[in-house]
Steps between C-alpha positions, in 0.01 A plus 500: 500500500763398247674186610837396362497219246556159660853366481376201300406740221873539424534129433393274213263208545660236722685276259359165595135611512500522120580129482182394683305401189783287364545342844134401509522353151813300585353378828201357310724255312384143574849396611543803723706819503873514435599840637818637342406864548606669823804298603380407848721230658325166546776291661519454880682740730823318599484341847806689627319829436168386647681384814669838540165677458334277760785536748467879478121509519492611865567861407287736711723804459555737210765388253777724370437679170873465431483125557673301769881500502483134395285587200716792394805275518322227303397745228851642472654154484258385228553815296874445525465142371232549237576852375876516537466799731731588784334534838703806600296814449193305389159609626231233542135516600221239509177584317147366499558307181649676199181642346442725801841657459467531122166677534608740773867561418438822302294641785751388763778671305306826472431473126214731406300671226797681345702182467543219246526129573651287223368143462575233236284511187356157583485468876336390821206745534579601858802708394267739320232468769747614765595804295132588452433464874772760557351726233811470281528462123577155357748465214521159330844441351756222464769740378577805709573697183127473436433684826665813366692772682244556777634566848167400655580127524513401867466123478593241238363146525689210345386140516733214416403222458195677372135445574326414268765450233769305685758724335842527667680833480878476456732662755612768253141616447431515873825689559396764245167541678673545836750751358223693322291521817791605720582785264145630552454424869236236428453168680525166320266238645567151368223241540696176533231267629585241232879530525550135617307366199743530211446231236687573178664824613707607798326754719674791671396728785523877497698453823775312318825700485503475120171692497522741793877542501529389859287793625133472595435871457156557347435128451234273655436130431156357577466130581226258601473157658162436336634289214838382636346359818124480421429780748254710301249452781751620759566836326875481547734725304787739549694786347877542502739766377583863571513528882385862495194415290424195715526715813253748351259220409526370857420841650185537293391139541523534878245781487279310256496171691648302210626211713563135412337284774743344746420136413552577131834662581607177671381298201702723269817431698446126454419538130803713421736267686385186318591453134392137472129572479565783251703269276224239513237758408713631217521150352121467516469820301766388254311178424168683463661757273635230270161329480306821435754631249475177300120492518443859388759505222360173364158669492632786284589760762821699474680547832696824522773581754403288804863414567441542873223552750170333575314552172490431128428804281324378187310605190285354224518822300151612596331727753582376849136478603428267208780276627372520858155393376644217287683363801205550735283283275751225567486558874833687515517847652785730391577865569433746218812678378309830498522494882866591470489791259405584140792296368344180631184517291574180305648293781392290795691406813480152647637416844692194612299488824258215440510148634706243312178316414340807341819600320516151347140538380563822307636334184187290460273800552685702234466234234143394583 
């Protein structure tokens, strides 16, 4: 009997598995591993959020896929403050972190084998993975003129501030993307997980009136509390934008059981309502960024873009795996630029998510 090919056959090797050898080498360093690769938060979950989670832990019933009214209000209020969006006519929906939505958005929107999904040339791998899961064609392009006249584009991903590059797209560029997509009936999905982390550039949301023209038609913004509030372990994210698209996502997610747990929903309300902890975390990242930027540039690295976000995008003008190995021998683990597309073959990405003690030790490791 002929069995269909497994779904995993559509996908490349899982990105981080290819870093195992370098991770083992770095971990063998006599002074221990400094992990600047994945970007996993290491700072404590703020007490106000932990208290909200604990207070909501007696949750024997099924939670709402749409989120509690309190959570929907909290999301809308935060989007209004942080993205410059108006709450009237805005659809919002909690998600099980942002990666889940990124991976399944093409499928949830009905994108299929005859369709094209546009992703940035250097990008978070899950944009392409999600297109492949849906059986669609992936087109890598930073300029929509490079996509050509095809009418098959159903979804366009933008990411600003970008992962891995930290590049910030100006409002005029984002507006052109939105206009282009609307003319073709395509959806623009903007991954804005790093929006609060602008360093040397001002970030802008696709939901800002100067980008979307005051209409959310065909536009979705994806956000996460993983970095802002150290909630990567909670899997807490949300999507906001076109109310018709959000309603469609909700209908499908109800059938699929894609539900944020009730205690996590309560924790999200607390996180979104409190800016103090987010400001404190932002300052931690700012200090670590300054220390790492100085250490790597002094060691001969060139930092490109990186004007916002949680990473430094760097090169020594050599194959990225040679750089990964060079760093691993000094007990430092970085992400290979090749993870993010062919254009990253001579770069590495380092994250700001290490302890202050380990960040301070990087300069000495690089010059040893």
